[in-house]
Predicted model as a PDB file, atoms N, CA, C, CB and O in Angstrom, pLDDT in the B-factor column:
MODEL        1                                                                  
ATOM      1  N   MET A   1     -13.871  30.150  -6.509  1.00 53.00           N  
ATOM      2  CA  MET A   1     -12.517  29.936  -6.995  1.00 53.00           C  
ATOM      3  C   MET A   1     -11.549  30.201  -5.848  1.00 53.00           C  
ATOM      4  CB  MET A   1     -12.203  30.850  -8.221  1.00 53.00           C  
ATOM      5  O   MET A   1     -11.763  31.101  -5.036  1.00 53.00           O  
ATOM      6  N   ALA A   2     -10.506  29.426  -5.793  1.00 72.00           N  
ATOM      7  CA  ALA A   2      -9.515  29.571  -4.725  1.00 72.00           C  
ATOM      8  C   ALA A   2      -8.886  30.967  -4.767  1.00 72.00           C  
ATOM      9  CB  ALA A   2      -8.421  28.482  -4.848  1.00 72.00           C  
ATOM     10  O   ALA A   2      -8.723  31.568  -5.830  1.00 72.00           O  
ATOM     11  N   LYS A   3      -8.543  31.453  -3.591  1.00 82.00           N  
ATOM     12  CA  LYS A   3      -7.936  32.782  -3.489  1.00 82.00           C  
ATOM     13  C   LYS A   3      -6.653  32.866  -4.318  1.00 82.00           C  
ATOM     14  CB  LYS A   3      -7.638  33.121  -2.020  1.00 82.00           C  
ATOM     15  O   LYS A   3      -6.413  33.870  -4.989  1.00 82.00           O  
ATOM     16  N   ASN A   4      -5.825  31.811  -4.274  1.00 89.00           N  
ATOM     17  CA  ASN A   4      -4.585  31.806  -5.052  1.00 89.00           C  
ATOM     18  C   ASN A   4      -4.855  31.876  -6.546  1.00 89.00           C  
ATOM     19  CB  ASN A   4      -3.770  30.563  -4.737  1.00 89.00           C  
ATOM     20  O   ASN A   4      -4.177  32.605  -7.270  1.00 89.00           O  
ATOM     21  N   ALA A   5      -5.849  31.117  -7.010  1.00 92.00           N  
ATOM     22  CA  ALA A   5      -6.169  31.125  -8.436  1.00 92.00           C  
ATOM     23  C   ALA A   5      -6.611  32.523  -8.864  1.00 92.00           C  
ATOM     24  CB  ALA A   5      -7.271  30.087  -8.757  1.00 92.00           C  
ATOM     25  O   ALA A   5      -6.197  33.004  -9.919  1.00 92.00           O  
ATOM     26  N   LYS A   6      -7.435  33.169  -8.070  1.00 94.00           N  
ATOM     27  CA  LYS A   6      -7.899  34.529  -8.385  1.00 94.00           C  
ATOM     28  C   LYS A   6      -6.721  35.484  -8.455  1.00 94.00           C  
ATOM     29  CB  LYS A   6      -8.920  35.020  -7.333  1.00 94.00           C  
ATOM     30  O   LYS A   6      -6.644  36.321  -9.356  1.00 94.00           O  
ATOM     31  N   ARG A   7      -5.817  35.361  -7.517  1.00 95.00           N  
ATOM     32  CA  ARG A   7      -4.632  36.241  -7.506  1.00 95.00           C  
ATOM     33  C   ARG A   7      -3.806  36.027  -8.768  1.00 95.00           C  
ATOM     34  CB  ARG A   7      -3.759  35.979  -6.247  1.00 95.00           C  
ATOM     35  O   ARG A   7      -3.342  36.991  -9.377  1.00 95.00           O  
ATOM     36  N   PHE A   8      -3.620  34.770  -9.166  1.00 97.00           N  
ATOM     37  CA  PHE A   8      -2.851  34.490 -10.374  1.00 97.00           C  
ATOM     38  C   PHE A   8      -3.560  34.997 -11.625  1.00 97.00           C  
ATOM     39  CB  PHE A   8      -2.590  32.997 -10.495  1.00 97.00           C  
ATOM     40  O   PHE A   8      -2.913  35.524 -12.531  1.00 97.00           O  
ATOM     41  N   LEU A   9      -4.867  34.846 -11.686  1.00 96.00           N  
ATOM     42  CA  LEU A   9      -5.622  35.365 -12.830  1.00 96.00           C  
ATOM     43  C   LEU A   9      -5.488  36.889 -12.921  1.00 96.00           C  
ATOM     44  CB  LEU A   9      -7.111  34.964 -12.719  1.00 96.00           C  
ATOM     45  O   LEU A   9      -5.333  37.436 -14.012  1.00 96.00           O  
ATOM     46  N   ASP A  10      -5.548  37.560 -11.792  1.00 96.00           N  
ATOM     47  CA  ASP A  10      -5.361  39.012 -11.775  1.00 96.00           C  
ATOM     48  C   ASP A  10      -3.966  39.388 -12.271  1.00 96.00           C  
ATOM     49  CB  ASP A  10      -5.586  39.566 -10.359  1.00 96.00           C  
ATOM     50  O   ASP A  10      -3.800  40.369 -12.996  1.00 96.00           O  
ATOM     51  N   GLU A  11      -2.974  38.606 -11.876  1.00 96.00           N  
ATOM     52  CA  GLU A  11      -1.591  38.850 -12.293  1.00 96.00           C  
ATOM     53  C   GLU A  11      -1.442  38.682 -13.809  1.00 96.00           C  
ATOM     54  CB  GLU A  11      -0.630  37.895 -11.553  1.00 96.00           C  
ATOM     55  O   GLU A  11      -0.823  39.511 -14.476  1.00 96.00           O  
ATOM     56  N   ILE A  12      -2.011  37.609 -14.339  1.00 97.00           N  
ATOM     57  CA  ILE A  12      -1.958  37.363 -15.784  1.00 97.00           C  
ATOM     58  C   ILE A  12      -2.637  38.510 -16.532  1.00 97.00           C  
ATOM     59  CB  ILE A  12      -2.632  36.008 -16.138  1.00 97.00           C  
ATOM     60  O   ILE A  12      -2.096  39.039 -17.503  1.00 97.00           O  
ATOM     61  N   GLU A  13      -3.821  38.882 -16.069  1.00 96.00           N  
ATOM     62  CA  GLU A  13      -4.565  39.970 -16.711  1.00 96.00           C  
ATOM     63  C   GLU A  13      -3.790  41.286 -16.632  1.00 96.00           C  
ATOM     64  CB  GLU A  13      -5.948  40.133 -16.057  1.00 96.00           C  
ATOM     65  O   GLU A  13      -3.762  42.046 -17.600  1.00 96.00           O  
ATOM     66  N   GLY A  14      -3.172  41.557 -15.504  1.00 96.00           N  
ATOM     67  CA  GLY A  14      -2.366  42.769 -15.362  1.00 96.00           C  
ATOM     68  C   GLY A  14      -1.186  42.786 -16.316  1.00 96.00           C  
ATOM     69  O   GLY A  14      -0.857  43.825 -16.889  1.00 96.00           O  
ATOM     70  N   ASN A  15      -0.549  41.634 -16.486  1.00 95.00           N  
ATOM     71  CA  ASN A  15       0.570  41.542 -17.428  1.00 95.00           C  
ATOM     72  C   ASN A  15       0.105  41.822 -18.859  1.00 95.00           C  
ATOM     73  CB  ASN A  15       1.226  40.150 -17.348  1.00 95.00           C  
ATOM     74  O   ASN A  15       0.749  42.569 -19.595  1.00 95.00           O  
ATOM     75  N   VAL A  16      -1.014  41.217 -19.238  1.00 95.00           N  
ATOM     76  CA  VAL A  16      -1.548  41.415 -20.594  1.00 95.00           C  
ATOM     77  C   VAL A  16      -1.930  42.883 -20.798  1.00 95.00           C  
ATOM     78  CB  VAL A  16      -2.781  40.496 -20.842  1.00 95.00           C  
ATOM     79  O   VAL A  16      -1.599  43.477 -21.824  1.00 95.00           O  
ATOM     80  N   ASP A  17      -2.621  43.458 -19.828  1.00 96.00           N  
ATOM     81  CA  ASP A  17      -3.013  44.864 -19.938  1.00 96.00           C  
ATOM     82  C   ASP A  17      -1.797  45.773 -20.082  1.00 96.00           C  
ATOM     83  CB  ASP A  17      -3.833  45.283 -18.720  1.00 96.00           C  
ATOM     84  O   ASP A  17      -1.791  46.674 -20.920  1.00 96.00           O  
ATOM     85  N   ALA A  18      -0.773  45.541 -19.272  1.00 96.00           N  
ATOM     86  CA  ALA A  18       0.436  46.364 -19.330  1.00 96.00           C  
ATOM     87  C   ALA A  18       1.106  46.253 -20.692  1.00 96.00           C  
ATOM     88  CB  ALA A  18       1.419  45.955 -18.228  1.00 96.00           C  
ATOM     89  O   ALA A  18       1.610  47.246 -21.217  1.00 96.00           O  
ATOM     90  N   TRP A  19       1.116  45.067 -21.262  1.00 94.00           N  
ATOM     91  CA  TRP A  19       1.728  44.883 -22.579  1.00 94.00           C  
ATOM     92  C   TRP A  19       0.918  45.616 -23.652  1.00 94.00           C  
ATOM     93  CB  TRP A  19       1.836  43.379 -22.921  1.00 94.00           C  
ATOM     94  O   TRP A  19       1.486  46.323 -24.485  1.00 94.00           O  
ATOM     95  N   TYR A  20      -0.395  45.450 -23.633  1.00 94.00           N  
ATOM     96  CA  TYR A  20      -1.241  46.125 -24.618  1.00 94.00           C  
ATOM     97  C   TYR A  20      -1.166  47.639 -24.504  1.00 94.00           C  
ATOM     98  CB  TYR A  20      -2.676  45.676 -24.464  1.00 94.00           C  
ATOM     99  O   TYR A  20      -1.265  48.342 -25.510  1.00 94.00           O  
ATOM    100  N   LEU A  21      -0.993  48.146 -23.298  1.00 95.00           N  
ATOM    101  CA  LEU A  21      -0.902  49.590 -23.090  1.00 95.00           C  
ATOM    102  C   LEU A  21       0.501  50.136 -23.356  1.00 95.00           C  
ATOM    103  CB  LEU A  21      -1.321  49.931 -21.676  1.00 95.00           C  
ATOM    104  O   LEU A  21       0.736  51.337 -23.222  1.00 95.00           O  
ATOM    105  N   GLY A  22       1.425  49.266 -23.727  1.00 95.00           N  
ATOM    106  CA  GLY A  22       2.779  49.704 -24.046  1.00 95.00           C  
ATOM    107  C   GLY A  22       3.642  50.004 -22.833  1.00 95.00           C  
ATOM    108  O   GLY A  22       4.650  50.701 -22.946  1.00 95.00           O  
ATOM    109  N   ARG A  23       3.257  49.484 -21.672  1.00 96.00           N  
ATOM    110  CA  ARG A  23       4.032  49.739 -20.449  1.00 96.00           C  
ATOM    111  C   ARG A  23       5.236  48.812 -20.329  1.00 96.00           C  
ATOM    112  CB  ARG A  23       3.142  49.581 -19.222  1.00 96.00           C  
ATOM    113  O   ARG A  23       6.103  49.014 -19.478  1.00 96.00           O  
ATOM    114  N   MET A  24       5.285  47.787 -21.193  1.00 95.00           N  
ATOM    115  CA  MET A  24       6.442  46.885 -21.211  1.00 95.00           C  
ATOM    116  C   MET A  24       6.581  46.324 -22.613  1.00 95.00           C  
ATOM    117  CB  MET A  24       6.293  45.732 -20.158  1.00 95.00           C  
ATOM    118  O   MET A  24       5.617  46.274 -23.377  1.00 95.00           O  
ATOM    119  N   ASP A  25       7.792  45.905 -22.940  1.00 95.00           N  
ATOM    120  CA  ASP A  25       7.996  45.288 -24.251  1.00 95.00           C  
ATOM    121  C   ASP A  25       7.694  43.796 -24.163  1.00 95.00           C  
ATOM    122  CB  ASP A  25       9.448  45.525 -24.757  1.00 95.00           C  
ATOM    123  O   ASP A  25       7.413  43.269 -23.087  1.00 95.00           O  
ATOM    124  N   TYR A  26       7.755  43.127 -25.306  1.00 95.00           N  
ATOM    125  CA  TYR A  26       7.373  41.723 -25.349  1.00 95.00           C  
ATOM    126  C   TYR A  26       8.299  40.845 -24.508  1.00 95.00           C  
ATOM    127  CB  TYR A  26       7.365  41.234 -26.782  1.00 95.00           C  
ATOM    128  O   TYR A  26       7.852  39.868 -23.907  1.00 95.00           O  
ATOM    129  N   GLU A  27       9.584  41.190 -24.462  1.00 96.00           N  
ATOM    130  CA  GLU A  27      10.522  40.401 -23.644  1.00 96.00           C  
ATOM    131  C   GLU A  27      10.156  40.474 -22.165  1.00 96.00           C  
ATOM    132  CB  GLU A  27      11.966  40.896 -23.851  1.00 96.00           C  
ATOM    133  O   GLU A  27      10.169  39.459 -21.469  1.00 96.00           O  
ATOM    134  N   ALA A  28       9.833  41.659 -21.692  1.00 96.00           N  
ATOM    135  CA  ALA A  28       9.441  41.821 -20.284  1.00 96.00           C  
ATOM    136  C   ALA A  28       8.114  41.105 -20.021  1.00 96.00           C  
ATOM    137  CB  ALA A  28       9.324  43.330 -19.914  1.00 96.00           C  
ATOM    138  O   ALA A  28       7.938  40.466 -18.983  1.00 96.00           O  
ATOM    139  N   PHE A  29       7.186  41.220 -20.970  1.00 96.00           N  
ATOM    140  CA  PHE A  29       5.901  40.530 -20.843  1.00 96.00           C  
ATOM    141  C   PHE A  29       6.115  39.023 -20.736  1.00 96.00           C  
ATOM    142  CB  PHE A  29       4.986  40.857 -22.043  1.00 96.00           C  
ATOM    143  O   PHE A  29       5.547  38.373 -19.859  1.00 96.00           O  
ATOM    144  N   SER A  30       6.928  38.474 -21.622  1.00 97.00           N  
ATOM    145  CA  SER A  30       7.191  37.030 -21.613  1.00 97.00           C  
ATOM    146  C   SER A  30       7.829  36.592 -20.299  1.00 97.00           C  
ATOM    147  CB  SER A  30       8.098  36.645 -22.787  1.00 97.00           C  
ATOM    148  O   SER A  30       7.461  35.556 -19.745  1.00 97.00           O  
ATOM    149  N   ALA A  31       8.773  37.368 -19.805  1.00 97.00           N  
ATOM    150  CA  ALA A  31       9.438  37.031 -18.545  1.00 97.00           C  
ATOM    151  C   ALA A  31       8.440  37.052 -17.386  1.00 97.00           C  
ATOM    152  CB  ALA A  31      10.597  38.010 -18.268  1.00 97.00           C  
ATOM    153  O   ALA A  31       8.462  36.165 -16.533  1.00 97.00           O  
ATOM    154  N   ARG A  32       7.572  38.056 -17.353  1.00 96.00           N  
ATOM    155  CA  ARG A  32       6.575  38.124 -16.284  1.00 96.00           C  
ATOM    156  C   ARG A  32       5.594  36.970 -16.356  1.00 96.00           C  
ATOM    157  CB  ARG A  32       5.822  39.440 -16.348  1.00 96.00           C  
ATOM    158  O   ARG A  32       5.254  36.375 -15.334  1.00 96.00           O  
ATOM    159  N   GLN A  33       5.135  36.649 -17.567  1.00 97.00           N  
ATOM    160  CA  GLN A  33       4.200  35.540 -17.717  1.00 97.00           C  
ATOM    161  C   GLN A  33       4.863  34.218 -17.306  1.00 97.00           C  
ATOM    162  CB  GLN A  33       3.691  35.459 -19.173  1.00 97.00           C  
ATOM    163  O   GLN A  33       4.239  33.385 -16.648  1.00 97.00           O  
ATOM    164  N   ARG A  34       6.110  34.036 -17.692  1.00 97.00           N  
ATOM    165  CA  ARG A  34       6.840  32.819 -17.322  1.00 97.00           C  
ATOM    166  C   ARG A  34       6.946  32.715 -15.804  1.00 97.00           C  
ATOM    167  CB  ARG A  34       8.251  32.806 -17.963  1.00 97.00           C  
ATOM    168  O   ARG A  34       6.737  31.641 -15.241  1.00 97.00           O  
ATOM    169  N   THR A  35       7.266  33.810 -15.148  1.00 97.00           N  
ATOM    170  CA  THR A  35       7.362  33.834 -13.686  1.00 97.00           C  
ATOM    171  C   THR A  35       6.010  33.510 -13.050  1.00 97.00           C  
ATOM    172  CB  THR A  35       7.862  35.210 -13.200  1.00 97.00           C  
ATOM    173  O   THR A  35       5.935  32.753 -12.083  1.00 97.00           O  
ATOM    174  N   THR A  36       4.952  34.087 -13.600  1.00 97.00           N  
ATOM    175  CA  THR A  36       3.612  33.826 -13.078  1.00 97.00           C  
ATOM    176  C   THR A  36       3.246  32.356 -13.229  1.00 97.00           C  
ATOM    177  CB  THR A  36       2.577  34.702 -13.792  1.00 97.00           C  
ATOM    178  O   THR A  36       2.759  31.738 -12.283  1.00 97.00           O  
ATOM    179  N   TRP A  37       3.478  31.790 -14.416  1.00 97.00           N  
ATOM    180  CA  TRP A  37       3.124  30.382 -14.635  1.00 97.00           C  
ATOM    181  C   TRP A  37       3.987  29.441 -13.813  1.00 97.00           C  
ATOM    182  CB  TRP A  37       3.251  30.032 -16.105  1.00 97.00           C  
ATOM    183  O   TRP A  37       3.510  28.392 -13.381  1.00 97.00           O  
ATOM    184  N   ASP A  38       5.236  29.790 -13.590  1.00 97.00           N  
ATOM    185  CA  ASP A  38       6.075  28.975 -12.707  1.00 97.00           C  
ATOM    186  C   ASP A  38       5.487  28.957 -11.290  1.00 97.00           C  
ATOM    187  CB  ASP A  38       7.534  29.517 -12.683  1.00 97.00           C  
ATOM    188  O   ASP A  38       5.452  27.914 -10.638  1.00 97.00           O  
ATOM    189  N   ALA A  39       5.026  30.122 -10.824  1.00 97.00           N  
ATOM    190  CA  ALA A  39       4.422  30.211  -9.487  1.00 97.00           C  
ATOM    191  C   ALA A  39       3.106  29.437  -9.432  1.00 97.00           C  
ATOM    192  CB  ALA A  39       4.183  31.686  -9.099  1.00 97.00           C  
ATOM    193  O   ALA A  39       2.803  28.793  -8.427  1.00 97.00           O  
ATOM    194  N   ILE A  40       2.331  29.499 -10.505  1.00 97.00           N  
ATOM    195  CA  ILE A  40       1.072  28.742 -10.559  1.00 97.00           C  
ATOM    196  C   ILE A  40       1.361  27.256 -10.415  1.00 97.00           C  
ATOM    197  CB  ILE A  40       0.312  29.018 -11.886  1.00 97.00           C  
ATOM    198  O   ILE A  40       0.695  26.566  -9.644  1.00 97.00           O  
ATOM    199  N   ARG A  41       2.344  26.760 -11.148  1.00 96.00           N  
ATOM    200  CA  ARG A  41       2.671  25.329 -11.084  1.00 96.00           C  
ATOM    201  C   ARG A  41       3.194  24.937  -9.700  1.00 96.00           C  
ATOM    202  CB  ARG A  41       3.713  24.973 -12.157  1.00 96.00           C  
ATOM    203  O   ARG A  41       2.887  23.852  -9.207  1.00 96.00           O  
ATOM    204  N   ARG A  42       3.975  25.805  -9.081  1.00 96.00           N  
ATOM    205  CA  ARG A  42       4.467  25.521  -7.725  1.00 96.00           C  
ATOM    206  C   ARG A  42       3.339  25.504  -6.700  1.00 96.00           C  
ATOM    207  CB  ARG A  42       5.513  26.555  -7.318  1.00 96.00           C  
ATOM    208  O   ARG A  42       3.444  24.839  -5.669  1.00 96.00           O  
ATOM    209  N   ALA A  43       2.259  26.236  -6.982  1.00 95.00           N  
ATOM    210  CA  ALA A  43       1.134  26.309  -6.046  1.00 95.00           C  
ATOM    211  C   ALA A  43       0.346  25.005  -5.993  1.00 95.00           C  
ATOM    212  CB  ALA A  43       0.207  27.452  -6.431  1.00 95.00           C  
ATOM    213  O   ALA A  43      -0.440  24.792  -5.070  1.00 95.00           O  
ATOM    214  N   GLY A  44       0.547  24.144  -6.964  1.00 95.00           N  
ATOM    215  CA  GLY A  44      -0.112  22.846  -6.940  1.00 95.00           C  
ATOM    216  C   GLY A  44      -1.081  22.640  -8.091  1.00 95.00           C  
ATOM    217  O   GLY A  44      -1.527  23.585  -8.743  1.00 95.00           O  
ATOM    218  N   GLN A  45      -1.385  21.381  -8.315  1.00 95.00           N  
ATOM    219  CA  GLN A  45      -2.225  20.996  -9.437  1.00 95.00           C  
ATOM    220  C   GLN A  45      -3.639  21.584  -9.327  1.00 95.00           C  
ATOM    221  CB  GLN A  45      -2.297  19.480  -9.529  1.00 95.00           C  
ATOM    222  O   GLN A  45      -4.223  21.984 -10.335  1.00 95.00           O  
ATOM    223  N   ASP A  46      -4.183  21.638  -8.121  1.00 94.00           N  
ATOM    224  CA  ASP A  46      -5.534  22.189  -7.948  1.00 94.00           C  
ATOM    225  C   ASP A  46      -5.601  23.652  -8.385  1.00 94.00           C  
ATOM    226  CB  ASP A  46      -5.977  22.063  -6.483  1.00 94.00           C  
ATOM    227  O   ASP A  46      -6.551  24.067  -9.048  1.00 94.00           O  
ATOM    228  N   VAL A  47      -4.591  24.419  -8.011  1.00 95.00           N  
ATOM    229  CA  VAL A  47      -4.555  25.838  -8.370  1.00 95.00           C  
ATOM    230  C   VAL A  47      -4.362  25.977  -9.877  1.00 95.00           C  
ATOM    231  CB  VAL A  47      -3.422  26.578  -7.601  1.00 95.00           C  
ATOM    232  O   VAL A  47      -5.042  26.775 -10.522  1.00 95.00           O  
ATOM    233  N   GLU A  48      -3.440  25.206 -10.434  1.00 96.00           N  
ATOM    234  CA  GLU A  48      -3.202  25.276 -11.878  1.00 96.00           C  
ATOM    235  C   GLU A  48      -4.470  24.935 -12.656  1.00 96.00           C  
ATOM    236  CB  GLU A  48      -2.063  24.326 -12.282  1.00 96.00           C  
ATOM    237  O   GLU A  48      -4.803  25.611 -13.630  1.00 96.00           O  
ATOM    238  N   GLU A  49      -5.173  23.894 -12.230  1.00 96.00           N  
ATOM    239  CA  GLU A  49      -6.410  23.508 -12.907  1.00 96.00           C  
ATOM    240  C   GLU A  49      -7.474  24.594 -12.790  1.00 96.00           C  
ATOM    241  CB  GLU A  49      -6.939  22.199 -12.333  1.00 96.00           C  
ATOM    242  O   GLU A  49      -8.212  24.843 -13.743  1.00 96.00           O  
ATOM    243  N   ALA A  50      -7.559  25.240 -11.634  1.00 96.00           N  
ATOM    244  CA  ALA A  50      -8.530  26.316 -11.452  1.00 96.00           C  
ATOM    245  C   ALA A  50      -8.217  27.499 -12.365  1.00 96.00           C  
ATOM    246  CB  ALA A  50      -8.553  26.771  -9.989  1.00 96.00           C  
ATOM    247  O   ALA A  50      -9.123  28.097 -12.946  1.00 96.00           O  
ATOM    248  N   VAL A  51      -6.940  27.832 -12.490  1.00 97.00           N  
ATOM    249  CA  VAL A  51      -6.528  28.934 -13.372  1.00 97.00           C  
ATOM    250  C   VAL A  51      -6.843  28.583 -14.825  1.00 97.00           C  
ATOM    251  CB  VAL A  51      -5.010  29.239 -13.206  1.00 97.00           C  
ATOM    252  O   VAL A  51      -7.415  29.396 -15.551  1.00 97.00           O  
ATOM    253  N   LEU A  52      -6.474  27.390 -15.244  1.00 96.00           N  
ATOM    254  CA  LEU A  52      -6.733  26.979 -16.627  1.00 96.00           C  
ATOM    255  C   LEU A  52      -8.232  26.947 -16.933  1.00 96.00           C  
ATOM    256  CB  LEU A  52      -6.116  25.601 -16.892  1.00 96.00           C  
ATOM    257  O   LEU A  52      -8.658  27.386 -18.001  1.00 96.00           O  
ATOM    258  N   ARG A  53      -9.021  26.436 -16.008  1.00 95.00           N  
ATOM    259  CA  ARG A  53     -10.472  26.373 -16.197  1.00 95.00           C  
ATOM    260  C   ARG A  53     -11.046  27.788 -16.334  1.00 95.00           C  
ATOM    261  CB  ARG A  53     -11.146  25.626 -15.012  1.00 95.00           C  
ATOM    262  O   ARG A  53     -11.875  28.042 -17.208  1.00 95.00           O  
ATOM    263  N   ALA A  54     -10.608  28.695 -15.480  1.00 95.00           N  
ATOM    264  CA  ALA A  54     -11.100  30.073 -15.535  1.00 95.00           C  
ATOM    265  C   ALA A  54     -10.706  30.745 -16.847  1.00 95.00           C  
ATOM    266  CB  ALA A  54     -10.559  30.880 -14.347  1.00 95.00           C  
ATOM    267  O   ALA A  54     -11.506  31.472 -17.435  1.00 95.00           O  
ATOM    268  N   LEU A  55      -9.482  30.508 -17.306  1.00 94.00           N  
ATOM    269  CA  LEU A  55      -9.053  31.097 -18.577  1.00 94.00           C  
ATOM    270  C   LEU A  55      -9.865  30.532 -19.738  1.00 94.00           C  
ATOM    271  CB  LEU A  55      -7.554  30.844 -18.808  1.00 94.00           C  
ATOM    272  O   LEU A  55     -10.259  31.270 -20.641  1.00 94.00           O  
ATOM    273  N   ARG A  56     -10.113  29.229 -19.714  1.00 93.00           N  
ATOM    274  CA  ARG A  56     -10.936  28.619 -20.770  1.00 93.00           C  
ATOM    275  C   ARG A  56     -12.339  29.213 -20.774  1.00 93.00           C  
ATOM    276  CB  ARG A  56     -11.013  27.089 -20.585  1.00 93.00           C  
ATOM    277  O   ARG A  56     -12.905  29.467 -21.837  1.00 93.00           O  
ATOM    278  N   ASN A  57     -12.894  29.433 -19.602  1.00 92.00           N  
ATOM    279  CA  ASN A  57     -14.244  29.982 -19.507  1.00 92.00           C  
ATOM    280  C   ASN A  57     -14.320  31.426 -19.988  1.00 92.00           C  
ATOM    281  CB  ASN A  57     -14.735  29.896 -18.080  1.00 92.00           C  
ATOM    282  O   ASN A  57     -15.384  31.879 -20.411  1.00 92.00           O  
ATOM    283  N   ARG A  58     -13.211  32.151 -19.931  1.00 89.00           N  
ATOM    284  CA  ARG A  58     -13.170  33.546 -20.388  1.00 89.00           C  
ATOM    285  C   ARG A  58     -12.945  33.660 -21.888  1.00 89.00           C  
ATOM    286  CB  ARG A  58     -12.078  34.301 -19.656  1.00 89.00           C  
ATOM    287  O   ARG A  58     -13.220  34.703 -22.482  1.00 89.00           O  
ATOM    288  N   THR A  59     -12.452  32.604 -22.496  1.00 85.00           N  
ATOM    289  CA  THR A  59     -12.099  32.644 -23.908  1.00 85.00           C  
ATOM    290  C   THR A  59     -13.348  32.424 -24.759  1.00 85.00           C  
ATOM    291  CB  THR A  59     -11.023  31.584 -24.235  1.00 85.00           C  
ATOM    292  O   THR A  59     -14.081  31.458 -24.549  1.00 85.00           O  
ATOM    293  N   PRO A  60     -13.592  33.322 -25.722  1.00 83.00           N  
ATOM    294  CA  PRO A  60     -14.773  33.127 -26.571  1.00 83.00           C  
ATOM    295  C   PRO A  60     -14.596  31.892 -27.451  1.00 83.00           C  
ATOM    296  CB  PRO A  60     -15.028  34.378 -27.448  1.00 83.00           C  
ATOM    297  O   PRO A  60     -13.469  31.527 -27.785  1.00 83.00           O  
ATOM    298  N   PRO A  61     -15.682  31.255 -27.823  1.00 81.00           N  
ATOM    299  CA  PRO A  61     -15.570  30.073 -28.691  1.00 81.00           C  
ATOM    300  C   PRO A  61     -15.037  30.466 -30.061  1.00 81.00           C  
ATOM    301  CB  PRO A  61     -16.936  29.369 -28.835  1.00 81.00           C  
ATOM    302  O   PRO A  61     -15.265  31.577 -30.540  1.00 81.00           O  
ATOM    303  N   ALA A  62     -14.331  29.542 -30.672  1.00 77.00           N  
ATOM    304  CA  ALA A  62     -13.812  29.780 -32.018  1.00 77.00           C  
ATOM    305  C   ALA A  62     -14.974  29.818 -32.999  1.00 77.00           C  
ATOM    306  CB  ALA A  62     -12.783  28.685 -32.425  1.00 77.00           C  
ATOM    307  O   ALA A  62     -15.941  29.070 -32.861  1.00 77.00           O  
ATOM    308  N   ARG A  63     -14.872  30.692 -33.986  1.00 77.00           N  
ATOM    309  CA  ARG A  63     -15.889  30.744 -35.036  1.00 77.00           C  
ATOM    310  C   ARG A  63     -15.230  30.326 -36.336  1.00 77.00           C  
ATOM    311  CB  ARG A  63     -16.527  32.173 -35.157  1.00 77.00           C  
ATOM    312  O   ARG A  63     -14.123  30.760 -36.654  1.00 77.00           O  
ATOM    313  N   LEU A  64     -15.905  29.500 -37.066  1.00 73.00           N  
ATOM    314  CA  LEU A  64     -15.363  29.039 -38.337  1.00 73.00           C  
ATOM    315  C   LEU A  64     -15.474  30.135 -39.379  1.00 73.00           C  
ATOM    316  CB  LEU A  64     -16.087  27.774 -38.812  1.00 73.00           C  
ATOM    317  O   LEU A  64     -16.454  30.879 -39.438  1.00 73.00           O  
ATOM    318  N   ALA A  65     -14.427  30.209 -40.207  1.00 73.00           N  
ATOM    319  CA  ALA A  65     -14.442  31.116 -41.339  1.00 73.00           C  
ATOM    320  C   ALA A  65     -15.454  30.580 -42.360  1.00 73.00           C  
ATOM    321  CB  ALA A  65     -13.011  31.262 -41.969  1.00 73.00           C  
ATOM    322  O   ALA A  65     -15.813  29.403 -42.314  1.00 73.00           O  
ATOM    323  N   PRO A  66     -15.907  31.426 -43.268  1.00 75.00           N  
ATOM    324  CA  PRO A  66     -16.915  30.978 -44.246  1.00 75.00           C  
ATOM    325  C   PRO A  66     -16.529  29.693 -44.992  1.00 75.00           C  
ATOM    326  CB  PRO A  66     -17.158  32.076 -45.254  1.00 75.00           C  
ATOM    327  O   PRO A  66     -17.398  28.897 -45.346  1.00 75.00           O  
ATOM    328  N   GLU A  67     -15.245  29.497 -45.227  1.00 72.00           N  
ATOM    329  CA  GLU A  67     -14.838  28.284 -45.948  1.00 72.00           C  
ATOM    330  C   GLU A  67     -14.699  27.075 -45.036  1.00 72.00           C  
ATOM    331  CB  GLU A  67     -13.528  28.524 -46.662  1.00 72.00           C  
ATOM    332  O   GLU A  67     -14.246  26.019 -45.480  1.00 72.00           O  
ATOM    333  N   GLY A  68     -15.082  27.208 -43.761  1.00 61.00           N  
ATOM    334  CA  GLY A  68     -15.115  26.068 -42.858  1.00 61.00           C  
ATOM    335  C   GLY A  68     -13.870  25.837 -42.040  1.00 61.00           C  
ATOM    336  O   GLY A  68     -13.762  24.811 -41.369  1.00 61.00           O  
ATOM    337  N   ARG A  69     -12.916  26.765 -42.074  1.00 63.00           N  
ATOM    338  CA  ARG A  69     -11.692  26.609 -41.276  1.00 63.00           C  
ATOM    339  C   ARG A  69     -11.689  27.645 -40.159  1.00 63.00           C  
ATOM    340  CB  ARG A  69     -10.415  26.755 -42.166  1.00 63.00           C  
ATOM    341  O   ARG A  69     -12.235  28.740 -40.298  1.00 63.00           O  
ATOM    342  N   ALA A  70     -11.069  27.276 -39.063  1.00 57.00           N  
ATOM    343  CA  ALA A  70     -10.982  28.198 -37.929  1.00 57.00           C  
ATOM    344  C   ALA A  70      -9.946  29.265 -38.192  1.00 57.00           C  
ATOM    345  CB  ALA A  70     -10.646  27.447 -36.642  1.00 57.00           C  
ATOM    346  O   ALA A  70      -9.729  30.135 -37.348  1.00 57.00           O  
TER     347      ALA A  70                                                      
ENDMDL                                                                          
END                                                                             
């Protein structure tokens, strides 16, 4: 994975961790995430695609509820 993509993934993860640990409120979290994603997009399509691919790979698959809905 590109060095830039790894750095951005670490930044996203750090923002999420800080929010879950109560180190920032939701407004600050949203502002940081927006800033991070703006930087990802400025870094170019290759970097953005690498970040999105890595996030998709980290996300567990959806499981259907017993009645057949996600």
